[in-house]
N, C-alpha and C positions, 0 to 999 in steps of 0.2 A: 644149841640148835644151829644147824648149818643152813646158810642161805645160798640159793642157787638161782640163776637166771633161766628163763625159758629157752628151749633149744639146747640146753646143756645136758650132757650125759650124766645120769644119776642112778644110784643103786636102788634096789627095790625098797618100798616103804610108802609112807603117807607124806604128801607134800601139800602145804597150805598155800594157795595162790593169794597173795596179799592184795592184789588189785581186784579180783572178782569175788573174794571171800568164799572160796570153795576148796574142797579137799580133793586132790588128785591122787589116785592109787596106782602105784607101779608094782606089778607082780614080779617083774624081773628087771635086771639092769637095762635101761632104755633111755630115750631122750624125753625131757620134759616138754609139754606142749607150749605153744606160743613163741613169741619173739624174745629178743634180748631185753626188752623193756619190762617184761613180766618177771616178777620176783616170787620165788617160792621158798618156804621155810620147811625143812624136814622136821616132822612132828613125831615123836615116839608114840607108840600105841597107847600106853597108859595115860599120857597127857591128852591124847585125842578123846579119851572117854570123859575127860573133865571139860575140855574146850567145846566140844560139839553141843552138849546140853546147855551150856552157858550161852553160846551163840544163839541157839534156838529160843531160849528164854528171853534174851534181849530183843530178838525179833518180835516175839509175841507181845512184849511190853510196849515196844515202840510202834507197832503196826497201826493202832488208832491215830497216833500223831502223824504217821506217814499219810494216812487217808485224808486227814484234815488238811495237811500241807498240799496234797495234790488237788483237793477241791478248791482251796483258795487260789492256788496257782492257775488253775483252769479258768476260774471266775475272773481273776485279774487280767488274764490274757484277753478274754472276751470283752471285758469293760474297756480295756485299752484299745481294742480293735474298733469298737463302736465309737469311742471318743475320737479316734483318728479319722474315721469316716465323716463324722459330724463336723470336725474342725476343717477338713478338706472341703466339705460342702459349703461351710460358712466363708471360707477363703475365696471360693469361686464367685460368690455373690448371691 
C-alpha cells in the first residue's frame, strides 16, 4: 500500500486518511485534500470491503466506553471548577 501526503497529486482510487480515520474517494487523478501533515494510504477496493466493516464494528463496541469517558471528563471538569472557586474564596478570607 502506497502512502501519500495531503496536497500531493494522486491517481484515482480510495485513500484512507490516517489522522481523521476517513476514506477519501478520488474518481480521477487529482490532489489529495489537506496539508502536508495529513497522511493517506492507498487502499485497494477488495481490502476496503474488509476494513470498513471492521472499523464500524470497533466503533460500535467502543461507543459505550466513549460515552462513559466523556461523562467522567465533564463531571471532573465541573468538580475542578467548583473546587477552584471555593479555594479562591477561602484564600480571600
